[in-house]
matplotlib code that plots the C-alpha trace (Angstrom):
import matplotlib.pyplot as plt

x = [118.0, 117.6, 116.7, 113.5, 114.0, 112.3, 111.9, 109.1, 105.8, 102.0, 101.8, 104.8, 105.1, 108.6, 107.3, 104.2, 102.9, 99.1, 96.5, 96.2, 92.7, 90.5, 89.8, 89.1, 88.1, 89.7, 92.8, 91.2, 93.8, 93.1, 94.9, 94.0, 90.7, 90.9, 87.7, 85.3, 87.3, 87.0, 83.4, 82.7, 84.8, 83.0, 79.6, 79.4, 78.0, 80.3, 78.8, 80.0, 82.5, 83.2, 86.4, 88.6, 87.2, 88.6, 88.5, 88.7, 92.0, 93.2, 92.8, 96.3, 100.0, 101.8, 105.0, 104.1, 105.3, 102.4, 102.0, 103.5, 101.3, 99.7, 100.5, 99.4, 98.0, 97.9, 95.6, 97.0, 94.4, 93.9, 96.3, 99.0, 99.1, 101.9, 102.4, 104.3, 104.9, 107.2, 110.1, 109.6, 108.1, 106.3, 104.9, 102.5, 102.3, 103.1, 101.0, 101.2, 100.9, 97.9, 97.2, 98.1, 99.4, 102.2, 101.8, 101.0, 98.4, 96.0, 94.8, 92.6, 93.2, 92.8, 89.3, 91.1, 94.7, 96.4, 95.5, 99.1, 102.1, 105.5, 106.8, 104.2, 105.6, 108.3, 111.2, 110.5, 112.2, 110.6, 108.6, 106.2, 105.5, 102.8, 102.8, 103.4, 100.1, 100.4, 97.9, 100.1, 103.7, 104.3, 107.6, 107.6, 106.4, 109.1, 111.9, 110.9, 110.7, 114.1, 115.8, 114.6, 115.1, 116.9, 114.4, 114.4, 112.5, 110.4, 108.4, 107.2, 109.4, 110.2, 109.9, 113.6, 114.5, 111.2, 112.3, 115.9, 114.3, 113.3, 116.9, 116.2, 119.2, 118.4, 115.5, 114.5, 112.1, 110.1, 108.0, 104.8, 105.6, 108.9, 110.1, 112.7, 114.0, 113.8, 115.3, 113.3, 110.4, 110.0, 108.1, 106.2, 105.4, 101.3, 99.3, 96.9, 94.4, 95.3, 97.5, 100.5, 101.3, 102.5, 102.3, 100.2, 102.9, 104.2, 101.2, 101.9, 105.6, 106.0, 104.5, 101.8, 101.3, 100.1, 102.7, 102.4, 104.7, 105.4, 107.4, 107.7, 104.5, 102.1, 101.2, 99.8, 98.6, 98.5, 96.6, 97.6, 95.3, 93.2, 90.1, 88.4, 89.5, 90.6, 94.0, 92.6, 92.3, 95.9, 97.5, 95.6, 96.7, 100.2, 101.2, 98.8, 96.0, 96.7, 96.2, 95.3, 94.4, 94.1, 91.8, 90.4, 86.8, 86.6, 87.0, 84.7, 81.7, 81.1, 81.2, 81.9, 84.9, 86.3, 85.5, 88.6, 90.9, 89.1, 86.6, 83.7, 82.7, 80.7, 83.7, 86.0, 84.1, 84.3, 88.3, 88.3, 86.3, 88.8, 91.9, 90.5, 91.9, 91.4, 90.4, 90.4, 90.5, 89.2, 91.3, 91.5, 88.3, 87.4, 90.7, 90.9, 88.1, 89.2, 85.2, 82.1, 80.6, 79.7, 82.5, 80.9, 79.2, 82.3, 82.4, 78.7, 78.2, 80.7, 78.9, 75.5, 77.8, 79.1, 75.6, 73.8, 76.4, 76.1, 79.3, 80.9, 80.8, 84.6, 85.8, 86.3, 86.7, 87.5, 89.6, 89.2, 91.9, 94.7, 93.8, 96.2, 94.8, 96.0, 95.0, 95.7, 99.1, 100.1, 103.4, 105.5, 104.4, 101.5, 98.3, 99.4, 102.6, 104.6, 106.2, 104.7, 106.7, 109.2, 109.3, 111.8, 114.3, 115.4, 118.4, 119.6, 118.3, 115.1, 115.3, 112.8, 109.4, 108.4, 106.7, 105.0, 101.9, 100.6, 97.4, 94.8, 91.9, 89.0]
y = [97.8, 97.7, 94.5, 94.3, 94.8, 91.6, 88.3, 88.4, 86.3, 85.9, 89.1, 91.2, 92.3, 93.6, 97.2, 96.9, 94.4, 93.2, 91.0, 87.8, 87.2, 84.7, 81.7, 83.2, 86.7, 89.8, 91.5, 94.4, 96.5, 99.2, 102.6, 104.0, 105.0, 108.6, 109.8, 107.4, 107.9, 111.7, 111.4, 109.2, 111.1, 114.4, 112.8, 113.1, 109.7, 109.1, 107.9, 110.4, 108.6, 109.9, 111.7, 111.4, 108.1, 107.3, 103.4, 101.5, 100.5, 97.4, 93.8, 91.5, 92.3, 92.2, 91.8, 88.7, 85.7, 83.0, 80.1, 76.8, 75.5, 79.2, 82.2, 85.9, 88.8, 92.5, 94.5, 98.0, 99.2, 98.6, 96.4, 96.8, 93.6, 92.4, 88.6, 86.6, 83.2, 81.5, 83.3, 85.5, 89.1, 90.1, 93.7, 94.0, 97.0, 99.4, 102.6, 105.1, 108.5, 110.5, 110.4, 107.9, 110.6, 111.8, 115.0, 115.8, 118.5, 116.7, 113.3, 110.5, 111.2, 108.5, 108.0, 106.9, 106.7, 103.5, 100.7, 100.5, 102.8, 101.6, 102.2, 99.6, 96.9, 94.4, 94.6, 93.7, 91.0, 91.2, 93.8, 92.8, 95.5, 94.0, 97.1, 100.6, 102.5, 105.0, 103.3, 100.3, 101.4, 104.7, 106.1, 108.0, 104.7, 102.7, 104.7, 104.9, 101.1, 100.6, 103.5, 101.6, 97.8, 97.6, 94.7, 92.4, 93.8, 91.3, 93.3, 92.2, 93.1, 96.7, 98.4, 98.1, 102.0, 102.9, 101.2, 102.3, 105.7, 104.6, 103.6, 100.0, 97.8, 94.1, 94.1, 90.8, 91.5, 88.5, 87.5, 85.7, 82.0, 83.1, 82.4, 83.5, 82.4, 84.3, 82.6, 79.1, 80.6, 80.7, 83.7, 83.2, 86.0, 84.9, 86.2, 89.0, 91.3, 94.7, 97.3, 99.9, 103.8, 106.4, 109.1, 109.5, 108.1, 105.0, 102.7, 99.0, 99.5, 97.4, 94.4, 93.5, 90.5, 89.0, 86.6, 83.3, 82.7, 79.6, 78.5, 75.6, 77.7, 77.3, 79.2, 82.3, 84.3, 88.0, 88.8, 92.2, 94.4, 91.9, 91.5, 88.1, 85.5, 81.8, 82.6, 81.7, 78.1, 78.3, 79.3, 76.6, 73.9, 74.9, 76.1, 74.3, 75.9, 78.7, 78.0, 82.1, 84.5, 88.0, 89.1, 92.5, 93.1, 97.0, 99.4, 97.8, 100.5, 101.5, 97.9, 99.2, 100.6, 98.6, 94.8, 94.2, 95.4, 94.9, 92.4, 93.0, 90.9, 88.3, 87.8, 87.5, 84.4, 83.0, 83.3, 81.8, 79.1, 78.8, 78.9, 76.6, 78.5, 77.2, 80.6, 84.3, 87.7, 90.9, 94.2, 97.1, 98.4, 101.2, 103.6, 105.3, 106.4, 105.2, 104.4, 105.0, 102.4, 103.4, 103.1, 100.0, 98.4, 95.7, 93.9, 93.7, 92.2, 89.9, 88.7, 88.5, 86.6, 84.1, 83.4, 82.9, 80.1, 78.7, 79.3, 79.7, 83.3, 82.3, 81.4, 84.5, 87.5, 91.0, 92.1, 95.4, 98.3, 97.2, 94.1, 91.1, 87.8, 84.3, 81.9, 78.2, 77.5, 74.2, 72.6, 73.9, 69.9, 70.2, 68.3, 65.0, 65.2, 65.9, 69.4, 71.4, 71.7, 74.3, 77.2, 79.4, 80.0, 83.4, 84.9, 88.2, 88.4, 86.9, 84.1, 83.6, 82.3, 79.1, 78.6, 75.2, 76.2, 79.5, 81.2, 78.9, 79.3, 79.1]
z = [65.0, 69.0, 70.6, 72.7, 76.5, 77.2, 75.5, 73.1, 74.6, 74.3, 76.5, 75.1, 71.6, 71.7, 72.7, 74.9, 77.0, 76.7, 78.1, 75.8, 74.1, 76.1, 73.7, 70.4, 71.5, 70.7, 72.3, 74.8, 76.2, 79.0, 79.1, 76.0, 76.2, 77.1, 75.9, 77.6, 80.7, 80.6, 79.9, 82.9, 85.2, 83.9, 84.5, 88.0, 88.8, 92.1, 95.2, 97.9, 100.4, 103.9, 104.6, 107.6, 109.0, 112.3, 112.7, 115.9, 117.4, 115.2, 116.9, 117.0, 117.0, 114.0, 115.8, 117.1, 115.0, 113.8, 115.8, 114.2, 111.1, 110.8, 109.0, 109.7, 107.9, 109.0, 106.5, 106.2, 103.5, 100.1, 98.5, 101.5, 103.7, 106.2, 105.7, 108.1, 106.5, 108.6, 109.7, 106.1, 106.8, 103.5, 102.6, 99.7, 97.5, 100.7, 100.5, 103.4, 101.6, 101.8, 98.2, 95.3, 92.8, 91.1, 93.1, 96.8, 96.2, 93.9, 93.0, 94.8, 98.8, 101.4, 103.1, 106.4, 107.2, 107.3, 109.6, 110.9, 110.3, 109.1, 112.7, 113.9, 111.7, 112.0, 110.1, 106.2, 104.4, 101.4, 99.6, 96.8, 93.8, 91.2, 88.8, 88.5, 89.3, 92.2, 94.4, 94.2, 93.7, 96.0, 95.8, 99.4, 101.0, 99.1, 100.2, 104.0, 103.9, 101.7, 104.1, 107.4, 106.3, 103.2, 101.8, 98.8, 96.2, 93.6, 90.9, 87.2, 84.3, 83.2, 86.9, 88.4, 87.2, 89.4, 92.2, 91.8, 92.4, 95.9, 96.8, 96.3, 94.9, 95.8, 93.0, 91.0, 88.0, 87.0, 84.2, 84.5, 85.7, 86.5, 90.4, 92.8, 95.9, 99.3, 102.0, 102.2, 100.5, 96.5, 94.6, 91.4, 89.4, 88.3, 85.3, 85.9, 83.6, 84.2, 82.6, 83.4, 83.4, 85.2, 82.6, 79.1, 77.4, 79.1, 79.0, 78.9, 79.0, 82.0, 83.1, 85.9, 88.1, 91.1, 93.1, 94.8, 98.0, 99.2, 102.1, 104.6, 106.5, 103.8, 100.3, 99.7, 96.7, 96.4, 93.1, 92.7, 90.5, 87.8, 86.0, 86.2, 83.6, 83.1, 84.7, 88.2, 87.3, 85.4, 88.6, 90.8, 88.2, 87.7, 91.0, 93.4, 95.4, 97.8, 101.6, 101.6, 98.5, 98.8, 95.9, 94.8, 95.5, 94.7, 91.9, 89.5, 88.8, 86.0, 85.0, 81.1, 81.7, 84.6, 84.0, 82.0, 84.9, 88.2, 89.6, 91.4, 94.6, 92.8, 90.4, 93.1, 94.7, 91.3, 91.5, 95.0, 93.9, 90.5, 92.6, 95.2, 97.7, 101.5, 102.9, 100.9, 101.7, 100.0, 99.3, 97.0, 98.6, 101.4, 101.1, 98.0, 95.9, 92.3, 90.9, 91.5, 94.0, 97.7, 100.2, 102.1, 99.2, 97.8, 101.6, 101.7, 98.1, 98.8, 102.1, 99.9, 96.9, 99.5, 100.6, 97.2, 96.5, 100.1, 101.0, 104.5, 105.3, 107.0, 103.5, 102.0, 104.5, 104.8, 107.4, 109.6, 108.9, 110.9, 111.8, 112.5, 112.3, 112.0, 109.0, 108.9, 107.1, 105.1, 104.3, 101.2, 99.6, 97.5, 98.7, 97.5, 99.1, 96.0, 95.6, 93.1, 89.9, 90.0, 87.1, 85.7, 88.4, 88.8, 90.9, 89.9, 86.7, 84.6, 82.5, 79.8, 81.0, 80.0, 76.6, 77.2, 78.8, 76.9, 78.6, 78.8, 76.1, 78.3]

ax = plt.figure().add_subplot(projection="3d")
ax.plot(x, y, z, "-o")
ax.set_aspect("equal")
plt.show()
């Protein structure tokens, strides 16, 4: 009998990954509901999106190092950000292609070009890949980054072979709550409620996650793709509140199909509060039309949700496409002056994720 590729856990049964149930609720998985998806896609309910949007020249300089006590963020589009955290240059889910698809002639096409081209970005030290969907793991974009910069890549379990197709050799796979050191920073894979698939036959064979990156300049959460759930509070309790959280706010309509795997803006505000984030930035909107909502609805609903809760509009913002903006950083020690508890460390090969803190019950 062949041993499982990864250690069994509350989110891996030896063959496929899954989202653990919340409390006493059932395990509800995405990626296998083909008939409802087909009915939705054939129903013609999508709001029309413009194409060929030309954005104004972006503000800020992604080549400039952040000032002391600050970090900088550049929004490239969708879930692609350039993060400058101290001396570390990080690229998340790099996506510069015209379509997010296995082929170049079909599939969701960009409403606007990338806010910055790869040529306009500094050399990249670290690439974070949250999961294997085509809008997050784009092989042509990864090939270009790897060929130019030879960065370190960190990704959840099961994605190494895909990244090898992009020419990547310095790849670290992590289970939820595992960590790896990158320079003077640590990267921890954080839970997310989503799924994975590249074909109709490989659903949930690879894991999905977010990442907490912590270094001397501060602590940043890149949430990846996720539905809402108790994992936000669990991340804060285990790793500390982030100075900056990058949270998805789009691809939520129709809710009956999307809520399990994507947050709407109101849920994203709840995640911001559960994390205790100092500041948050919205992502996963305005680039590829994946669902039914109008192109400008997510930022508008985000602003309304903040106003209803009486929150400062600067607490949770969206950036212009291509914009580089500084944000306050924070030293690596926790808010009480003590370093956060370390979890399962990883260098080249993963170690089993800790079992002492299971998925929260509520």
